[in-house]
Structure formats: C-alpha cells, structure tokens
N, C-alpha and C positions, 0 to 999 in steps of 0.2 A: 218339333213344330217350327215351321218357317215364319219367323216374326221379325226378321231383320230386313229392312227395305233399302235397296241400293238404287241410286239414280245415275244415269249418264248425264252429261251437261249438253254437249252439242247434239241437236236434233230432239232434245227433250226439254231441258230447262231454257235453252237458248236455241233459236232457229238460225242456222247458218246457210247462207247462199253462196258458198265458195265458188261453185261452178258459174254462177252468174257474174261474180266478180272476175273470175278468170276470163269469161266472155267479154266483159267490159275492157279488160286489159288488151285482149286480142283485137277487138274492134277499134278501140281508141288509138292504139299504136301500130295498127296494121301488121300484126305479127302473123307469120306463116307457120311458126313452130306449134307443137302441141302444148299449149299453155297448161292444160290440166295435169298432164303427166309430169311436167317440169315442176309445177306447184307442189304436187304430192311428194316428189323427191326431196325437195328442200323442207317441206312441212314436216316430214318424218324426222328430220334432224332437229328441227325446232321443238317438236313435241317431246323428244327425248333429251332435250337440253344439250345437244352436241354443238349447236350453234345458238347464238342469241338473236333477239329480234332485229338488231342492226345488221348482222351477218345475213339473216334470212332475206331482208329487204335488198341488200346490196348483191348477194349471190343470185337471187331470183332475177333481179333486173338485168344483171350482167348477162345471164344466159338468155334472157328474152330480148337482148339488145335495146333496152330502154335506158336512156341516160338519166342521171339524177336531176339534170336541169329540166327534163320533161316531166318528171314526177318525183317530187321530193319525198323523203321518208315520212315527214309529217303529213303530207297530202295522201300518201299511200295508205297509212294506217287510219287516217280520218275517214277516207272513202270506205275502207273495209268495215270498220266498226260502226260507222253511222248509217251506212246505206245497205249493208249486206248481212248484218247480224242483228237480230231482234230478240227481246226477252219474251218468254211465254208467261205472262202475268197470271193467267188462269191457273196453271199448275202450281205456281208459288202460293197462291191463295189457298188452293186445296191442301198443300203440304202444311201451311201455317194453321189452317182451321181443323184439319182432320188427322194429321200425322205427327206433327211436332209435339214432343214431350209425351207421346203415346207409344211410339215405337222407337227402336234403334234405327237411326237414319244415317246413311253414308252416301258418298259420291265416289264412283269409279269412272275416271274420265281421261281420255287422251286430251291433255290440256297443256298449253305452254305458259311460261311465266308472264308474258305480256297479256295473254287472255285472262289469266287469274287477276292481274292488276286492273285491267279494263272492266272486268265484271264486278270486282269489288267497288270500283268507283261509282257504279250505277246502283248496285244492290248489295246490302250486307248479307249475301246469300249463305255464307258459311255458318252463320249463327243457328240455322235450322238443322245442321248436321253434326253428328257426334265426331266424325272425322271425314276429311276429304282426301282421297288418294288420286294423285295426278301423275300422268306419265312423265312429266318433266322432273319429278322428284324420284321416281323409282326406275327411271331410265329405260323403260320398255313400254310398248304400246299394245293395246288390244288390237287384234284378237290373240296375240301371243299368250299361251297358257301361263307363262311366267308372270305376266301382269296379274292374272287372277290369283295365282299362288302367293305372290308377294303382297297383294292387296288384302287377302284374307288374313295373312299373318299379321299385318299392321293393324287391322281392326279387331283381331282376336276372336274371330268367329269361324265356325266350320261352314263349308259350302251348303250343307243340308239345312242350315238355319236361315239361308238367305234367298230373297226374291230380288231379281235384277230387272229394272225397266231400262231398256236401251233401244235405240232406233235402228241399229245396224245388225241385220240378221247374221252377218259374218261372225259376230261375237257369241252366237248361240252355242255352237259346238263345244268350244273350249270352256266356257263358263259351266255348261252342263256336265262336262267331264269331271269336274271337281264338286259336283253336287248342287250347284246353284240352280234355282228355278228361274229360267229366262223367260221374260215376257216382252215381245217386241212392242215398242212405243210407236204408234201410228199417228195419233192425234189426241188431243185432250179428251174429247168425248169417248173415244174408244178406251183410253186409259181409265177413265172413271168406271166404265162397264167392266173392264178386266179386273180392276182393283176390287170392286164390289163382289165379283165372283169368288174372290179369295176367301171371303167371310172370315177375316182375321178378327181376333178378339183383343 
C-alpha cells in the first residue's frame, strides 16, 4: 500500500518565479545574452553544491557582465528571496492539519544550502517531515534517476510505497521507473482533489 507521501519544495511548498527574476536582470541591466540559460547553468552547480552561494552570485554576474557595484550580493539575494519567492501557506496548513503525524512524510527537492537556510528563517518547515532529501546533500538533481534511488535508500522505503507530489512533469518518468506514484502538483485546489482521490487510510 502506498502510504508514504513525498513533496517537492519549489513549485509546491514555495512558489518560485525565477524566470521573472531573470527578466528583471535582463531589463534592469540591458543584457542581450540569454539570461535564463546562463542562470540554469550556474544554478545546476549550486543545487549540487559544486559552487556555493557566493560563487553563484559572482560567476553569474560575471557572465552577464553586471558589476558588483551595480548589484551587490546582498541586494541580489534580497531581491530574489523577497520579491520572487513566496510560500504557499495553504498547503502547509493542509499538511499540518491532515497529514502530519498521520503519514510518513518526506521532501525530495532540488534545493541549495542558501535556499534551505532562507526557508528555515521564515518557517520551521522541516518539523513536519520525517526526513528531507536535498540535491545539495546527495550531489545529484531530479530528474536523474540516481536522485530517486539515493533518496529512497536514505528514507528507507521502496518506491511502491510512495506517492510523490511534484510540479515538474519531467520528474514523472524516472520516479515511476522505480515504482513511485507520481502526481503532478498544479495548484492547491487541484492538489486537495488529487489527494482525496487517493482515499488513504
């Protein structure tokens, strides 16, 4: 029986508008390069802890030809985390009222150390989960099947015991390959409908 529930963070528990932030960088500093592709390149290294938050900032700005005097590291992260990342309080309330201490709950997320720290500063979110598996700790990112294999080993469950709510459809194929039931998270109301259809005990 599938009674282990796994959540992604970005796009589920927190709403990220990275593309909008990329557009803000492009428009504010009159950048002609493809900001989104450059962002993704450096972000992948940040998410797997190959570079830290300071290197991410400096390497990204260097490639975008933005000087530190135009946009300091403090301004950069303040803008990103305050204006382009929001918490979904509805789903947290649902987890607290309906799932916490009733099911085995986990997080599988492409997440960097700075994101973990910033999230913890706002919400003591990890208390709701039995274990949180982050890409920065296991050095690989979804949708790589190795992410799911490593994550399952760390939580001590088989794929056929697990239900995974994640916003990115690209993560469906490899999670399902190892037996996880994948449900795409579209919005809070649809999540409630999808969850109720599961009829978990």
